[in-house]
MIROVEX-709969 format. One record per atom (N, C-alpha, C): residue in one letter; x, z negated, y. Coordinates in steps of 0.001 Angstrom, whole numbers, plus 524288, in hexadecimal, padded with zeros to 5 digits. Layout:
! residues N
AXZY;...
! end
This chain:
! residues 116
M6F1B3B861E4E488;M6F097B82EB4EB1C;M6EB0FB83364ED0D;T6EA8BB81684EEF5;T6E3EEB80944F15F;T6E527B84354F535;Q6E2D1B869E4F7D1;Q6E087B88D04FCF4;Q6DCE5B85534FEA5;P6DDC5B8472504BD;P6DA65B81D5509AA;P6D5E4B82635085E;G6D50AB7E0850794;G6CE75B7E08508AB;G6CC5EB7E565009B;Q6D0D6B7F854FD88;Q6D0BFB7FA64F836;Q6CF52B78184F71B;E6CC72B76C04F35C;E6CBF1B73E64EFD1;E6CF0DB721C4EDB8;T6D2D3B6ED64EE6B;T6D596B6D9D4E94B;T6D469B6B954E3A0;L6D6ADB6BFE4E0B4;L6D528B676D4DBC8;L6D3B3B63504DB12;G6D6C6B5E434DE19;G6D6B0B5B334DF55;G6D175B58114E3FC;R6D191B5AFD4E65B;R6CCEDB5B5A4E970;R6C728B5D4A4E6AB;R6C7D6B60D14E295;R6C342B62BA4DF96;R6C070B5CC84DEB6;I6C3D0B5A6E4D9A6;I6C43BB55AC4D7A5;I6C009B52D04D881;A6C37CB52084DF38;A6C0FFB4E084E1A9;A6BB6FB4F084E38C;R6BBB0B52554E60F;R6B68FB559C4E744;R6B418B53E94E326;L6B277B55CD4DF47;L6B07BB56614D8A0;L6AF8DB50944D891;R6B373B4D834D873;R6B095B48694D5C1;R6AF43B46B74DA09;K6AF45B460A4DF9F;K6AB38B44C34E3AB;K6A4ECB46434E441;E6A7A0B4C1C4E2D9;E6A19EB4C234E2D4;E69C90B4BF94DD41;K69FA1B47734D7EE;K69D13B45D04D44E;K69DC9B40674D4BA;G69DE0B3F064D87A;G69DF4B390A4DAAE;G6A356B34C84D599;F6A6B0B38484D6F8;F6A8BBB34DF4D38E;F6AD51B31184D5E9;T6B35CB2E234D4EF;T6B568B2A344D89F;T6B82DB2D6B4D49E;Q6BDFBB2DC94D878;Q6C229B2D734D285;Q6C2D4B2CB34CED0;V6C29EB25FC4D116;V6C0DEB23194CC09;V6BFF2B25A64C6EB;E6B7E3B26AD4C8BB;E6B47BB27444C528;E6B72EB2B854C11B;L6BA9CB30624C43D;L6B95EB37E44C3AF;L6C099B34024C0A8;A6C507B2FA74C2DC;A6C7A0B30384BD60;A6C480B2DE14B7F1;E6C29BB29EA4B78C;E6C0F6B28B14B50B;E6BF24B2CFC4B073;R6BAC8B2F634B2BD;R6B8D8B34EE4B01E;R6BD56B37924AB63;M6C0D0B37BD4B056;M6C571B39524AC31;M6C84EB37F94A8D5;G6C879B32E24AB6F;G6CEBBB2D4C4A5FA;G6CFD5B2DF84A95F;I6D3F4B301D4ADF4;I6D4FBB2F074B179;I6D623B2C354B5BA;I6DA91B2AD84B754;I6DB00B26E44BDD7;I6D90AB27D74C46C;Q6D72AB264D4C5E8;Q6D706B27354CB2B;Q6DC68B2BFC4CD62;V6DE86B282D4CD06;V6E33BB29F74D066;V6E359B311E4D092;L6E4E7B31804CAFE;L6E2C1B37D24C84D;L6E032B3ABD4CCCE;I6D9D6B37CB4CAD0;I6D7C2B3A754CCFD;I6D876B3C244D486;S6DAC6B389A4D7C2;S6DCA9B38624DC10;S6E090B3E154DC62;D6E4F5B3D244D73E;D6E869B40F84D9D4;D6E89AB46C74D9BE;Y6E204B45AF4D3F9;Y6DFCAB4CF84D3B3;Y6DDBAB4DC34D8DA;E6D987B4A354DC25;E6D6CBB48324DF10;E6DB11B4C304E491;R6DFF5B4AE54E46B;R6E2C8B4B5C4E9BB;R6E63BB50CC4E896;D6E382B54494E42E;D6E9CCB55C04E160;D6EEF1B53FD4E1D7;K6EED9B511D4DFA2;K6F429B4F054DF00;K6F617B4D6A4D8D9;L6F09DB52524D55A;L6F2BEB52994CF6E;L6F102B56764CEFD;R6F380B5A0C4CC7F;R6ECC4B5DA44C9BE;R6ED39B5DDD4C2BA;P6E7B5B5F444C43B;P6E790B5A434BE8A;P6E59CB605D4B932;H6E712B5CB24B544;H6E883B60644B0C5;H6E494B63654ADF6;P6E375B676F4AC0B;P6DF76B69964ACCC;P6DA55B65E04A8BD;E6DE9FB62A94A4F6;E6DA86B604A4A189;E6D544B5D2C4A675;V6DA18B58894AA02;V6D869B57EC4AEA8;V6D555B58884AEF9;I6D4AFB5C594B2B9;I6D0F2B60CC4B59F;I6CAA0B617A4B1DD;V6CD11B61444ABEE;V6C7D7B63154A83D;V6C3E0B5C7E4A993;R6C891B58314AA4B;R6C4ADB534A4AB5E;R6C1D4B51C74B013;F6C49AB54FB4B240;F6C369B54124B8CB;F6BDEFB55954B940;A6BBDEB5CB24B901;A6B788B5D044B5AF;A6B4A8B5BD74B0CD;Q6B620B59D74AFA3;Q6B272B541D4ABF8;Q6B226B50934AF86;A6B32EB4DDD4B1A0;A6B1F5B4A494B377;A6B028B4CB84B859;L6AD37B4D8D4BA44;L6AD01B4F284BF4D;L6A741B54F74BFD4;R6A6AFB55EE4B801;R6A190B572E4B689;R6A2A1B5CC44BA32;V6A839B60AC4B965;V6A799B66354BD09;V6AA61B68B14BA0D;T6AAB3B6DC94B94A;T6AC4DB71614B660;T6B4E5B70F34BA1B;T6B5DBB72614B6A4;T6BC05B73B44B6D8;T6BDA7B78134BC10;D6BAB9B7BEC4BA01;D6B7C1B7F5A4BD23;D6B771B7DEF4C431;E6B45DB79934C581;E6B185B78044C8EC;E6B60AB755E4CA4E;L6B7C2B722D4C8C5;L6BCDAB6DB54C7C7;L6C259B715E4CBFC;L6C24DB74FB4CC1C;L6C840B77244CB17;L6C833B79F34CF86;G6C122B7BAE4D18A;G6BE92B7ED44D6B7;G6BF29B848B4D4C0;L6BD4BB84224CFF3;L6BEB0B89AF4CE2A;L6B921B8AE94CE70;K6B2EBB88CE4CC43;K6AF7AB89384CE3F;K6ABBBB85424D070;N6A606B843D4D494;N6A353B81544D6E0;N6A1A1B7F864D2B0;S6A07AB7CC34D259;S69C3CB78324D0CD;S69725B7B244D091;P69397B7D214CD31;P68DE1B7F424CDCF;P689F6B7A144CF0A;A68C68B774E4CDC3;A68911B71904CEC3;A688D5B6DAD4D358;A68D90B6F5B4D42F;A6907FB6ADC4D7F8;A68C2EB6AF74DE19;G68D23B66C74DF28;G688F2B642E4E00D;G68150B62344DEA3;T67FE9B64AD4D97F;T67C34B642C4D875;T67B57B5E044D3CC;K67F79B59254D434;K67F6FB55894D434;K67FA9B53324D6E4;P67D18B4E554D6C7;P68018B49654D96F;P6841FB45094D794;S687E2B43CA4DBAC;S68BECB46114D9DE;S68C08B3D7F4D50A;L68DE6B3BA94D3AC;L68EB3B36284D3A3;L68E47B323B4D7FB;K68E77B316B4DC35;K69213B308B4DF24;K68AD8B2F644E206;T687BAB35024E26C;T68252B344C4E3DD;T67E55B31654DE8A;L68079B34104DBE6;L67F5BB30434D5B4;L67D7CB2A554D59F;R683BCB28034D6C3;R68201B22694D7FE;R6808FB20944DAF5;R6806BB24124E085;R67DF0B210D4E489;R6747DB20F34E320;L67447B260C4DF75;L66F66B26EE4DDA1;L66FD8B24414DC65;K66E88B20334D564;K66EBCB1C9E4D51A;K67037B15D04D66E;G672BAB16FB4DBBC;G6714EB12924DCB7;G66DC1B11F44E15B;I66A43B14904E367;I665B1B17C94E762;I6627AB15DD4E41D;E66199B171A4DC51;E65D9CB14654D9BC;E65C61B11154D722;E66142B0E584D8AC;E661ABB09954D776;E65F39B06294DC04;L65D24B07764E0F9;L65CC5B049F4E587;L65585B04884E4EB;P6527DAFF7F4E899;P64DBCB00DE4E6EA;P64A60B047B4EAC9;L646D0B04E74E5BE;L643ADB0C784E854;L642FEB0C714EF35;S64466B06BB4F2FA;S6429DB07844F903;S6474CB07E44FA99;Q64BD5B08D14F8A6;Q651DFB0A944F929;Q65285B0E2B4F9A5;Q65071B0E8C4F619;Q650E8B15894F472;Q64EF9B18C94F4AB;K6482BB1A024F774;K646E3B1ACD4FC9D;K649C0B1C7D4FF10;A64BD5B158C50263;A64D27B14EE5060B;A65283B19E8506C8;L654E2B18F3503AC;L659A0B1B50502F2;L658A5B223050257;F6541BB238C4FFB2;F654CEB2B124FF4B;F65149B27FD504B1;K64F1CB273250634;K64CA2B27D250B4E;K651C2B2A1351146;T654A0B26E25106E;T65B85B27B3513E4;T65D0EB2C7551052;I65CF6B2E3750D8F;I65F81B321150BE2;I65DA8B362F50D70;D658DBB38BE50C53;D6558BB3BB450C90;D6561DB3E3651596;N6570AB395C5174F;N6555BB380F51B70;N65AE5B3B1151CFC;F65E25B39F6519C1;F664A1B3A5C51D27;F66553B428351AC5;L66358B4139514F4;L663CAB47B8514EA;L65F01B4C20516FA;K65DCCB4A42518DE;K6592FB4C3651E19;K65D9AB4E7C5220B;G65E67B49E85254B;G662F0B4972528E2;G666B5B4C9052736;A6699FB4D535238D;A66EAAB5084521FE;A66ABFB5625522CE;E6668BB583852184;E6660CB5C9E51E6A;E664E9B6028524FB;K66394B5A9352936;K663D9B606D52FE8;K666FFB603D531CE;E66CEAB5D8753009;E671EDB5DCB53124;E67584B63B152F33;
! end
């Protein structure tokens, strides 16, 4: 049983999946299972067998300790998520003039966010 405010295994799986930029379908494909099972695990409707925990950790590129909440990832937040990398790839495919305009917008947004 979890304490109030403590992250369940299912919520941790969902958080890590989102941080890595995976959809449930993509994670299921990486693990060789169906999306419905990912949903059930994330909603704590199913408790994963130890073998499945290992497969989750491998697919999410974390240690089993991190997945189980026993240890925080030392590299957490240091690598861009797949979602961010996909967006960056899209930006790189834009003409240079559009890239410059987009980066200027992003820079202005970040400057405004720093002031808050």
